[in-house]
C-alpha positions in Angstrom: -6.1 -14.3 47.2 -8.4 -17.4 47.6 -7.6 -20.4 45.2 -8.2 -20.7 41.4 -11.7 -23.4 41.5 -12.5 -26.4 38.7 -15.8 -23.7 38.3 -14.9 -21.2 35.5 -14.4 -17.4 37.2 -16.1 -14.4 36.7 -15.9 -10.3 37.3 -16.2 -10.2 40.6 -16.8 -7.4 42.8 -14.5 -7.2 46.0 -13.8 -4.7 48.4 -11.5 -3.9 51.6 -13.4 -3.2 54.9 -11.8 -2.7 57.6 -12.3 -4.5 60.6 -14.0 -2.7 63.3 -17.1 -4.2 63.0 -16.7 -7.4 60.9 -17.1 -10.2 63.1 -15.2 -13.0 61.0 -12.0 -12.2 62.1 -10.3 -10.2 64.5 -6.8 -10.6 64.0 -6.5 -8.3 60.8 -7.0 -4.4 60.6 -8.8 -5.6 57.2 -10.7 -7.6 55.7 -13.0 -8.3 52.2 -16.4 -8.0 51.2 -17.6 -9.3 47.8 -20.6 -8.4 45.9 -23.9 -11.2 45.9 -26.0 -10.1 42.5 -29.0 -12.5 43.9 -28.9 -10.6 47.5 -28.2 -7.5 46.2 -25.1 -6.6 48.9 -21.9 -6.7 49.9 -21.1 -10.0 52.1 -18.3 -10.7 54.1 -15.9 -13.3 51.8 -15.2 -16.2 53.5 -13.6 -19.1 51.6 -17.4 -20.7 51.2 -18.4 -17.1 50.0 -15.5 -17.7 47.4 -17.1 -20.6 45.8 -20.7 -19.7 46.5 -20.3 -16.5 44.6 -18.6 -18.6 42.0 -21.0 -21.0 41.7 -23.8 -18.7 41.1 -22.5 -16.9 38.2 -21.8 -20.3 37.0 -25.4 -21.5 37.2 -26.5 -18.3 35.9 -23.9 -19.2 33.0 -26.2 -22.2 32.1 -29.1 -20.6 31.8 -30.3 -20.5 35.5 -32.6 -17.2 35.9 -31.3 -15.1 39.1 -34.9 -14.4 39.7 -35.7 -17.7 40.3 -32.5 -18.3 42.9 -32.0 -17.3 46.7 -29.4 -17.4 48.6 -28.7 -18.4 51.9 -32.3 -19.1 52.5 -34.0 -19.9 55.5 -35.7 -23.3 56.4 -36.7 -25.2 59.4 -35.7 -28.9 60.4 -36.7 -30.2 63.9 -37.2 -26.7 65.0 -34.0 -25.7 64.4 -33.5 -23.0 62.3 -30.7 -24.0 58.5 -30.1 -22.4 55.8 -29.9 -23.6 52.4 -27.0 -21.9 49.7 -28.5 -21.8 47.4 -32.4 -22.7 45.8 -33.4 -22.6 42.7 -37.5 -22.3 42.0 -38.5 -23.8 38.7 -40.6 -21.4 36.7 -44.3 -22.3 38.7 -42.3 -20.9 41.9 -41.8 -25.0 42.8 -38.8 -25.9 44.6 -35.5 -27.5 41.6 -32.6 -27.6 43.4 -30.9 -27.3 46.9 -27.2 -26.7 46.1 -25.1 -26.5 49.1 -21.1 -25.0 48.8 -18.0 -25.1 51.0 -14.9 -24.0 51.1 -12.7 -25.8 48.9 -10.6 -27.4 51.6 -13.8 -29.2 53.0 -13.8 -32.1 51.3 -16.7 -33.4 49.9 -18.4 -36.3 52.1 -21.0 -38.6 53.0 -21.4 -35.9 55.6 -22.0 -32.7 53.1 -24.2 -35.1 50.7 -26.2 -35.7 54.4 -26.4 -32.1 54.9 -28.4 -31.0 52.1 -30.1 -34.6 51.7 -31.5 -33.7 54.9 -32.2 -29.6 53.9 -33.5 -31.5 51.2 -36.4 -33.0 52.8 -37.9 -30.1 54.1 -37.9 -28.3 50.4 -38.3 -31.5 48.4 -36.7 -30.8 45.3 -36.0 -33.2 42.8 -32.1 -32.0 42.5 -29.8 -31.5 44.7 -25.8 -30.6 44.9 -23.0 -30.4 46.4 -19.6 -28.5 45.6 -16.5 -27.4 46.8 -15.3 -25.3 44.1 -12.9 -28.4 43.0 -15.2 -31.0 42.4 -18.9 -31.2 42.6 -22.1 -34.2 42.7 -25.2 -33.4 41.1 -28.4 -36.1 42.8 -31.4 -36.6 41.7 -34.2 -38.0 43.7 -36.1 -41.1 43.5 -39.1 -42.2 45.8 -39.4 -45.7 46.2 -42.9 -46.5 45.1 -43.7 -49.1 47.3 -42.1 -48.6 50.7 -42.2 -44.3 49.9 -38.4 -44.2 50.8 -36.3 -41.3 49.1 -32.8 -42.4 47.7 -30.5 -40.2 45.2 -28.8 -41.8 42.0 -25.7 -39.6 41.1 -26.5 -37.9 37.4 -23.6 -36.1 35.2 -24.8 -33.2 34.5 -27.3 -29.9 35.7 -30.5 -30.4 35.1 -32.6 -28.4 33.3 -36.4 -27.1 33.9 
């Protein structure tokens, strides 16, 4: 149904539903939903959601706590509503890692990185990650003490808190 990703697979709970109320597509009589263990509800299964759910389960397997995760959390940037795919907090309740997920066919580009950097401007997490399920980029925020300008450097592995 969806491509095999370069993120470990997991035992996904998927169900088929009729499209009478589905705004995702009008072309097929049915679509699929996947159960999100963070939001604790069924979500329409889009190519981006496929990646997002894999990333959630991957992060949990890497010892990130479900109780410290938010999915599709809303924030504001210049009076516009934005939604962060995955936001992880540290044990003191501060933002720690912002994750932007794209569908597997979307290339990771400077535009994708710019999107997560703009989100992080409001959130102020020390780490950001972008992924399409095939590739993964993890970045640490650094601040120039003289100019107070943020920049990001790529790091090799997921940060530990």
